[in-house]
GUMI-443202 format. One record per residue (C-alpha): x, y, z negated. Coordinates in steps of 0.001 Angstrom, whole numbers, padded with zeros to 6 digits. Layout:
# GUMI-443202
+---------+---------+---------+
:       u :       v :       w :
+---------+---------+---------+
:       X :       Y :       Z :
...
+---------+---------+---------+
***
This chain:
# GUMI-443202
+---------+---------+---------+
:       u :       v :       w :
+---------+---------+---------+
:  100984 :  136744 : -094051 :
:  102402 :  136504 : -090513 :
:  103440 :  132971 : -089645 :
:  104217 :  130841 : -086619 :
:  101901 :  128174 : -088053 :
:  098954 :  127756 : -085727 :
:  100896 :  129121 : -082754 :
:  102741 :  126533 : -080663 :
:  106463 :  127277 : -080326 :
:  109229 :  125502 : -078451 :
:  111408 :  124703 : -081494 :
:  108642 :  123043 : -083484 :
:  107426 :  121049 : -080494 :
:  111000 :  119958 : -079698 :
:  111573 :  118544 : -083211 :
:  108202 :  116846 : -083045 :
:  108923 :  115217 : -079672 :
:  112425 :  114133 : -080768 :
:  110989 :  112201 : -083710 :
:  108214 :  110675 : -081582 :
:  110774 :  109568 : -078984 :
:  113111 :  108106 : -081636 :
:  110339 :  106206 : -083402 :
:  108904 :  104826 : -080156 :
:  112401 :  103685 : -079134 :
:  112635 :  101861 : -082481 :
:  109228 :  100295 : -081796 :
:  110262 :  099063 : -078344 :
:  113451 :  097512 : -079775 :
:  111508 :  095922 : -082628 :
:  108804 :  094547 : -080336 :
:  111402 :  092292 : -078696 :
:  112089 :  090677 : -082093 :
:  108458 :  090388 : -083219 :
:  107396 :  086975 : -082008 :
:  106048 :  085285 : -085157 :
:  103836 :  086073 : -088134 :
:  106939 :  086035 : -090350 :
:  108544 :  088764 : -088242 :
:  105319 :  090769 : -087922 :
:  104559 :  090788 : -091689 :
:  108013 :  090477 : -093293 :
:  110646 :  091470 : -090670 :
:  111987 :  087920 : -090766 :
:  113099 :  088533 : -094404 :
:  116307 :  090043 : -093029 :
:  116288 :  093516 : -094641 :
:  119182 :  094379 : -097012 :
:  118775 :  095897 : -100486 :
:  119857 :  099405 : -099393 :
:  117684 :  099288 : -096292 :
:  114680 :  098106 : -098290 :
:  115365 :  100709 : -100975 :
:  115268 :  103450 : -098354 :
:  112190 :  101899 : -096733 :
:  110439 :  101653 : -100130 :
:  111235 :  105313 : -100746 :
:  110039 :  106163 : -097250 :
:  106823 :  104208 : -097772 :
:  106218 :  105762 : -101200 :
:  107162 :  109430 : -100611 :
:  103958 :  110195 : -098776 :
:  102137 :  113306 : -097647 :
:  100922 :  113528 : -101240 :
:  104526 :  113785 : -102424 :
:  105811 :  116297 : -099918 :
:  102794 :  118390 : -098986 :
:  100368 :  117751 : -101841 :
:  102625 :  118081 : -104895 :
:  104423 :  121148 : -103552 :
:  100981 :  122694 : -102986 :
:  099680 :  121732 : -106432 :
:  102761 :  123183 : -108162 :
:  102561 :  126343 : -106055 :
:  098891 :  126872 : -106941 :
:  098741 :  125461 : -110488 :
:  102289 :  125665 : -111824 :
:  103520 :  123159 : -114391 :
:  100445 :  120918 : -114217 :
:  101175 :  119990 : -110614 :
:  104236 :  118120 : -111876 :
:  102065 :  115486 : -113566 :
:  101862 :  113842 : -110150 :
:  105667 :  113890 : -109695 :
:  106284 :  112342 : -113113 :
:  103422 :  109860 : -112777 :
:  104528 :  108676 : -109339 :
:  108106 :  108154 : -110607 :
:  107632 :  106412 : -113967 :
:  105806 :  103475 : -112412 :
:  109031 :  102220 : -110812 :
:  110643 :  100728 : -113960 :
:  107496 :  098602 : -114318 :
:  107905 :  097413 : -110743 :
:  111600 :  096710 : -111312 :
:  111406 :  094812 : -114601 :
:  107992 :  093135 : -114382 :
:  106975 :  092687 : -110762 :
:  109794 :  092578 : -108186 :
:  111363 :  089147 : -108821 :
:  108183 :  087165 : -109605 :
:  106524 :  088686 : -106569 :
:  109339 :  087647 : -104223 :
:  109623 :  084166 : -105747 :
:  105920 :  083301 : -105745 :
:  104527 :  085106 : -102701 :
:  104763 :  084982 : -098943 :
:  103247 :  088084 : -097317 :
:  100884 :  089851 : -099780 :
:  100560 :  090288 : -103557 :
:  097411 :  088136 : -103350 :
:  099681 :  085149 : -102688 :
:  101008 :  085533 : -106252 :
:  097594 :  085830 : -107930 :
:  096272 :  082874 : -105924 :
:  099425 :  080735 : -106359 :
:  098040 :  078497 : -109138 :
:  094343 :  079440 : -108862 :
:  091626 :  078634 : -106336 :
:  092434 :  080353 : -103065 :
:  089102 :  081435 : -101598 :
:  087499 :  083378 : -104509 :
:  090818 :  085034 : -105434 :
:  091637 :  086129 : -101893 :
:  088158 :  087535 : -101276 :
:  088195 :  089545 : -104530 :
:  091778 :  090754 : -104005 :
:  091015 :  091792 : -100429 :
:  088120 :  093970 : -101564 :
:  090383 :  095772 : -104041 :
:  093272 :  096100 : -101604 :
:  091122 :  097522 : -098816 :
:  089588 :  100050 : -101250 :
:  093087 :  101209 : -102284 :
:  094276 :  101428 : -098688 :
:  091177 :  103376 : -097633 :
:  091681 :  106124 : -100222 :
:  095397 :  106251 : -099460 :
:  094712 :  106507 : -095727 :
:  092349 :  109424 : -096345 :
:  095135 :  111426 : -097988 :
:  097648 :  110741 : -095214 :
:  095248 :  111492 : -092382 :
:  094019 :  114735 : -093979 :
:  097615 :  115866 : -094367 :
:  098421 :  114849 : -090810 :
:  095380 :  116589 : -089352 :
:  096166 :  119869 : -091113 :
:  099824 :  119728 : -090160 :
:  099328 :  119035 : -086460 :
:  096447 :  121537 : -086284 :
:  098673 :  124292 : -087647 :
:  101718 :  123259 : -085622 :
:  100016 :  123122 : -082251 :
:  096861 :  125163 : -082717 :
:  094673 :  122205 : -081721 :
:  091415 :  121177 : -083440 :
:  091783 :  119199 : -086697 :
:  089756 :  116250 : -085388 :
:  091892 :  115877 : -082264 :
:  095041 :  116078 : -084408 :
:  093821 :  113161 : -086548 :
:  093176 :  111100 : -083399 :
:  096735 :  111799 : -082139 :
:  098272 :  110616 : -085417 :
:  096133 :  107473 : -085431 :
:  097141 :  106630 : -081869 :
:  100904 :  107028 : -082450 :
:  100774 :  105003 : -085674 :
:  098826 :  102274 : -083886 :
:  101645 :  101911 : -081358 :
:  104230 :  101385 : -084143 :
:  102353 :  098661 : -085953 :
:  100691 :  096958 : -083001 :
:  103901 :  096337 : -081085 :
:  106731 :  096536 : -083638 :
:  105190 :  095083 : -086794 :
:  107220 :  095221 : -090013 :
:  110573 :  095559 : -088227 :
:  109539 :  098805 : -086519 :
:  107698 :  100039 : -089604 :
:  110763 :  099429 : -091795 :
:  113120 :  101383 : -089543 :
:  110648 :  104227 : -089067 :
:  110402 :  104405 : -092884 :
:  114205 :  104420 : -093250 :
:  114577 :  107243 : -090704 :
:  111763 :  109134 : -092398 :
:  113350 :  108738 : -095879 :
:  116694 :  110108 : -094664 :
:  114984 :  113022 : -092905 :
:  112762 :  113813 : -095889 :
:  115579 :  113735 : -098448 :
:  117775 :  115858 : -096159 :
:  115024 :  118365 : -095335 :
:  113861 :  118764 : -098937 :
:  117480 :  119187 : -100119 :
:  118217 :  121878 : -097533 :
:  114983 :  123669 : -098374 :
:  115631 :  123527 : -102144 :
:  119183 :  124873 : -101743 :
:  117963 :  127763 : -099560 :
:  115338 :  128619 : -102186 :
:  117850 :  128509 : -105050 :
:  120325 :  130670 : -103125 :
:  117818 :  133503 : -103572 :
:  118137 :  133029 : -107331 :
:  121939 :  132566 : -107568 :
:  121462 :  128775 : -107614 :
:  119797 :  129088 : -111018 :
:  116460 :  127232 : -111363 :
:  115749 :  129063 : -114636 :
:  115774 :  132374 : -112778 :
:  113217 :  130932 : -110321 :
:  110939 :  129821 : -113161 :
:  111302 :  133190 : -114896 :
:  110269 :  134968 : -111704 :
:  107238 :  132685 : -111369 :
:  106201 :  133547 : -114929 :
:  106743 :  137267 : -114323 :
:  104523 :  137222 : -111233 :
:  101760 :  134884 : -112441 :
:  101919 :  134896 : -116229 :
:  103643 :  132521 : -118641 :
:  100756 :  130064 : -118301 :
:  102214 :  128730 : -115013 :
:  105012 :  127150 : -117075 :
:  102599 :  125463 : -119487 :
:  100019 :  122672 : -119074 :
:  096300 :  123304 : -118776 :
:  095742 :  125054 : -115450 :
:  095051 :  121972 : -113329 :
:  094214 :  119281 : -115896 :
:  092782 :  121033 : -118950 :
:  091294 :  117952 : -120629 :
:  093979 :  115892 : -122472 :
:  091999 :  112683 : -121940 :
:  091877 :  113384 : -118197 :
:  095641 :  113980 : -118222 :
:  096311 :  110638 : -119957 :
:  093879 :  108909 : -117597 :
:  095640 :  110330 : -114547 :
:  099066 :  109443 : -115964 :
:  098031 :  105829 : -116605 :
:  096633 :  105495 : -113092 :
:  099785 :  106870 : -111457 :
:  102157 :  104814 : -113610 :
:  100412 :  101443 : -113405 :
:  098986 :  101997 : -109933 :
:  102479 :  101916 : -108413 :
:  102735 :  098236 : -109386 :
:  099401 :  097510 : -107695 :
:  099831 :  099208 : -104316 :
:  099501 :  096522 : -101597 :
:  101708 :  098286 : -099037 :
:  104528 :  098783 : -101578 :
:  104361 :  095218 : -102946 :
:  104425 :  093865 : -099396 :
:  107919 :  095297 : -098910 :
:  109426 :  092790 : -101386 :
:  108856 :  089994 : -098874 :
:  111141 :  091617 : -096292 :
:  114307 :  090783 : -098277 :
:  116010 :  087363 : -098431 :
:  115724 :  086703 : -102192 :
:  114512 :  087964 : -105585 :
:  117850 :  089498 : -106599 :
:  117848 :  091646 : -103469 :
:  114262 :  092657 : -104226 :
:  115257 :  093921 : -107684 :
:  118316 :  095743 : -106340 :
:  116222 :  097444 : -103673 :
:  113926 :  098816 : -106403 :
:  116966 :  100370 : -108136 :
:  117913 :  102133 : -104898 :
:  114324 :  103251 : -104307 :
:  113997 :  104640 : -107844 :
:  117156 :  106723 : -107394 :
:  116014 :  108159 : -104062 :
:  112476 :  108840 : -105293 :
:  113655 :  110388 : -108576 :
:  115984 :  112770 : -106727 :
:  113188 :  113772 : -104366 :
:  110729 :  114513 : -107173 :
:  113294 :  116770 : -108833 :
:  113265 :  118759 : -105599 :
:  109463 :  119126 : -105665 :
:  109844 :  121292 : -108797 :
:  111956 :  123718 : -106797 :
:  109785 :  123630 : -103678 :
:  106535 :  124224 : -105568 :
:  107753 :  127115 : -107692 :
:  109693 :  128472 : -104717 :
:  106488 :  128644 : -102680 :
:  104665 :  130259 : -105619 :
:  107267 :  133045 : -105843 :
:  108290 :  133554 : -102214 :
:  105016 :  132863 : -100340 :
:  102505 :  133707 : -103122 :
:  099369 :  131738 : -103814 :
:  096927 :  133890 : -101825 :
:  098979 :  133435 : -098650 :
:  099183 :  129648 : -099185 :
:  095420 :  129209 : -099617 :
:  094851 :  131407 : -096572 :
:  096282 :  128606 : -094413 :
:  094915 :  125634 : -096364 :
:  092551 :  125724 : -099345 :
:  094153 :  122624 : -100876 :
:  097651 :  124156 : -100759 :
:  099007 :  121418 : -098473 :
:  100934 :  123854 : -096244 :
:  103064 :  125337 : -099052 :
:  106247 :  123459 : -098036 :
:  106120 :  124339 : -094289 :
:  105362 :  127989 : -095141 :
:  108290 :  128030 : -097567 :
:  110572 :  126571 : -094889 :
:  109594 :  129350 : -092502 :
:  110153 :  132014 : -095149 :
:  113683 :  130904 : -096092 :
:  114930 :  129429 : -092805 :
:  112825 :  130931 : -090022 :
:  111093 :  129100 : -087199 :
:  113905 :  126514 : -086676 :
:  113604 :  125248 : -090267 :
:  109810 :  125371 : -090038 :
:  110001 :  123135 : -086970 :
:  112338 :  120684 : -088697 :
:  110322 :  120522 : -091940 :
:  107071 :  120152 : -090002 :
:  108578 :  117260 : -088026 :
:  109781 :  115704 : -091302 :
:  106290 :  116038 : -092786 :
:  104838 :  114413 : -089681 :
:  107408 :  111604 : -089923 :
:  106439 :  111204 : -093582 :
:  102792 :  110739 : -092732 :
:  103342 :  108408 : -089780 :
:  105672 :  106115 : -091716 :
:  103269 :  105796 : -094657 :
:  100208 :  105319 : -092449 :
:  102075 :  102599 : -090557 :
:  102885 :  100822 : -093837 :
:  099298 :  101130 : -095031 :
:  097894 :  099829 : -091772 :
:  100298 :  096884 : -091694 :
:  099323 :  095989 : -095266 :
:  095634 :  096205 : -094367 :
:  096206 :  094001 : -091329 :
:  097977 :  091430 : -093536 :
:  095032 :  091461 : -095959 :
:  092487 :  090910 : -093198 :
:  094438 :  088350 : -091169 :
:  096606 :  086480 : -093714 :
:  094396 :  086593 : -096822 :
:  090931 :  086496 : -095288 :
:  091213 :  084945 : -091832 :
:  094020 :  082432 : -092255 :
:  093467 :  081385 : -095891 :
:  089694 :  081812 : -096302 :
:  088092 :  081395 : -092862 :
:  090626 :  078934 : -091402 :
:  091649 :  077244 : -094659 :
:  095337 :  077970 : -094067 :
:  095414 :  076182 : -090699 :
:  095634 :  079073 : -088202 :
:  098670 :  078752 : -085928 :
:  101267 :  081524 : -085403 :
:  099717 :  082852 : -082194 :
:  096237 :  083018 : -083701 :
:  097542 :  084863 : -086797 :
:  099303 :  087438 : -084618 :
:  096189 :  088027 : -082501 :
:  094027 :  088518 : -085597 :
:  096650 :  090778 : -087219 :
:  096828 :  093019 : -084165 :
:  093030 :  093131 : -083864 :
:  092842 :  094122 : -087545 :
:  095424 :  096834 : -086877 :
:  093196 :  098382 : -084214 :
:  090166 :  098274 : -086543 :
:  092130 :  099945 : -089346 :
:  093461 :  102634 : -087019 :
:  089907 :  103562 : -086012 :
:  088838 :  103516 : -089681 :
:  091718 :  105793 : -090694 :
:  090756 :  108326 : -088014 :
:  087111 :  108367 : -089139 :
:  088068 :  108741 : -092829 :
:  090505 :  111548 : -092037 :
:  087768 :  113482 : -090246 :
:  085187 :  112880 : -093007 :
:  087412 :  114138 : -095860 :
:  088750 :  117270 : -094157 :
:  089938 :  119925 : -096660 :
:  090762 :  117722 : -099690 :
:  094133 :  118073 : -101475 :
:  096165 :  115043 : -100452 :
:  097904 :  114503 : -103809 :
:  094545 :  114335 : -105546 :
:  093162 :  111775 : -103075 :
:  096223 :  109568 : -103607 :
:  095639 :  109817 : -107366 :
:  092278 :  108123 : -106819 :
:  093918 :  105356 : -104747 :
:  096334 :  104765 : -107622 :
:  093401 :  104493 : -110061 :
:  091905 :  101661 : -107980 :
:  095286 :  099920 : -107637 :
:  095907 :  100160 : -111389 :
:  092437 :  098806 : -112218 :
:  091792 :  096247 : -109469 :
:  095235 :  094826 : -108666 :
:  097650 :  095442 : -111545 :
:  095825 :  093567 : -114382 :
:  095224 :  090408 : -112332 :
:  098777 :  090464 : -110956 :
:  100444 :  090846 : -114372 :
:  098213 :  088286 : -116090 :
:  098686 :  085733 : -113302 :
:  102475 :  085998 : -113761 :
:  102704 :  086095 : -117551 :
:  099533 :  084599 : -119096 :
:  099051 :  080864 : -118804 :
:  095338 :  080899 : -119723 :
:  094207 :  083145 : -116865 :
:  091564 :  081334 : -114801 :
:  090202 :  081807 : -111313 :
:  086950 :  083205 : -112705 :
:  088842 :  085608 : -114988 :
:  091070 :  086949 : -112214 :
:  088188 :  087257 : -109771 :
:  085979 :  089071 : -112302 :
:  088826 :  091418 : -113259 :
:  089530 :  092434 : -109649 :
:  085866 :  092909 : -108721 :
:  084980 :  094822 : -111898 :
:  088136 :  096946 : -111582 :
:  087349 :  097871 : -107994 :
:  083633 :  098492 : -108388 :
:  083926 :  100333 : -111720 :
:  086667 :  102632 : -110417 :
:  084909 :  103449 : -107153 :
:  081598 :  103909 : -109008 :
:  083056 :  106260 : -111625 :
:  084894 :  108233 : -108919 :
:  081533 :  108649 : -107147 :
:  080034 :  109953 : -110424 :
:  083017 :  112181 : -111255 :
:  083222 :  115991 : -110951 :
:  085301 :  115605 : -107778 :
:  082462 :  114033 : -105819 :
:  079428 :  115395 : -107670 :
:  080581 :  119023 : -108082 :
:  083399 :  119678 : -105583 :
:  082002 :  117776 : -102597 :
:  078241 :  117406 : -103204 :
:  078024 :  120857 : -104923 :
:  075920 :  119589 : -107846 :
:  075949 :  121644 : -111038 :
:  077210 :  118769 : -113202 :
:  078625 :  115247 : -112996 :
:  077463 :  111973 : -114564 :
:  081026 :  110984 : -115550 :
:  083191 :  113717 : -117146 :
:  086707 :  112584 : -116092 :
:  088197 :  113296 : -112673 :
:  090321 :  110126 : -112840 :
:  088697 :  107043 : -114446 :
:  091899 :  105065 : -115148 :
:  091707 :  105335 : -118946 :
:  088354 :  103507 : -118820 :
:  088760 :  101102 : -115918 :
:  092289 :  099760 : -116589 :
:  091533 :  098428 : -120112 :
:  088155 :  097234 : -118831 :
:  089829 :  095108 : -116129 :
:  092259 :  093546 : -118592 :
:  089429 :  092862 : -121060 :
:  087214 :  091245 : -118421 :
:  090031 :  088957 : -117261 :
:  090855 :  087848 : -120806 :
:  087269 :  087383 : -122031 :
:  086079 :  085456 : -118955 :
:  089188 :  083236 : -119008 :
:  088754 :  082417 : -122707 :
:  085021 :  081749 : -122336 :
:  085536 :  079383 : -119396 :
:  088959 :  077705 : -119841 :
:  090311 :  075472 : -117062 :
:  093012 :  073100 : -118405 :
:  094234 :  072186 : -114906 :
:  095046 :  075848 : -114122 :
:  097042 :  076104 : -117369 :
:  099074 :  073071 : -116283 :
:  099641 :  074660 : -112869 :
:  100960 :  077797 : -114595 :
:  103708 :  075787 : -116274 :
:  104545 :  074175 : -112935 :
:  104808 :  077636 : -111353 :
:  107154 :  078937 : -114082 :
:  110118 :  077029 : -112665 :
:  109652 :  078638 : -109271 :
:  109058 :  082041 : -110851 :
:  112319 :  082027 : -112824 :
:  114648 :  079971 : -110642 :
:  113753 :  081669 : -107387 :
:  112781 :  078727 : -105238 :
:  112317 :  080052 : -101737 :
:  108761 :  081251 : -101037 :
:  108833 :  080004 : -097494 :
+---------+---------+---------+
***
């Protein structure tokens, strides 16, 4: 297939530079308002419900959503949609279980909630290990997507492309903090929803605006099996495991939970989730069209010719239906998508290292504002370097799949402890700590023993653990560990503190 991908052209570069210029302008404006830890981590708690809803959508609709899912659907058909559905159905859990308690009990990170009535040091250390594991896997997916995209847009080496993305993201977070990150995410969400809508309409125009005609054509070209499950996830247990991880993992993602502290109160937090769910749901409906459109119009052989993981399906589709101008716009949107998410991930990682570990563990909660900002910005630089190294190491992996693994860790390490700390009075420090550590280590260990690592990456003939996603094992295990350890070693004082915290949880006493 002849394509402008891999050959620099003026239109693509122009779109790219326009977004870079706009986002850097936002960063410069934001840097003038980022003078305290509160502004760096939480944008001064001044973001409205609609703004936060768009920013949540922008933070959540990652490279896995736009590039990875479109590629999975294009290559595997119906099964690729398990990621769309899984990513979406976690939001009601966030809305009804998590949003208000999180805003009422926390300050900057979800760890604040878990540690609210428990002992600070052991909880924050355990939660930080889980959070950094989640963020690392998530960063891998974004950086792999970014490296492939920039490599194909500009014809530069993959490794150099990853370095460029890391450097631009570092500028956003280092100087603009949460204010800049929020507005970059809002701009990205608007661009992504607009670009995906235009692309979906142009695809459907080829089929008289009838999605059923598109699906029928896909079946005619590739067999009826593309409209049925079993091509990507053939094991039902693996499918349930993946679904659980995606659904519950949403409520355990540190960079998503951190966004609830940017709004003024709990009611606004809940309203912002309603907006985010609407935007995200609409977008995932479009991924059906984009994936099957690429399957029919581009064909699977041509997609894998550019990227074995299928991550370039959406840009190739844009070029096929709208020419080089639309390719340039969609490529810039994809780049904006990656930068906004990487910025959110990095900011969350910096908050974990500086707020949870440095301020509350090392300094016992006594670090002043200036010291917290210095540590946060130092942590940002460390995480930027880490993200570049991880992106280079995992070159060639499908980005949606890598995010699925991040969700498995979030669902196992963070979600059980967070839910139990909010709703179960008998949870103890030892129970929460054991749950988070076991959830993290068990998930990472089983991923290392899974077919993905053992067969796909290490090229062994078999794997020690049969499932590609361990969520069905590790999520119940984390809940069980928390409950058993808490019941075996009860702490009456922590039960009393739970009842004291209930008033704040329900009445919305300000977290500050």
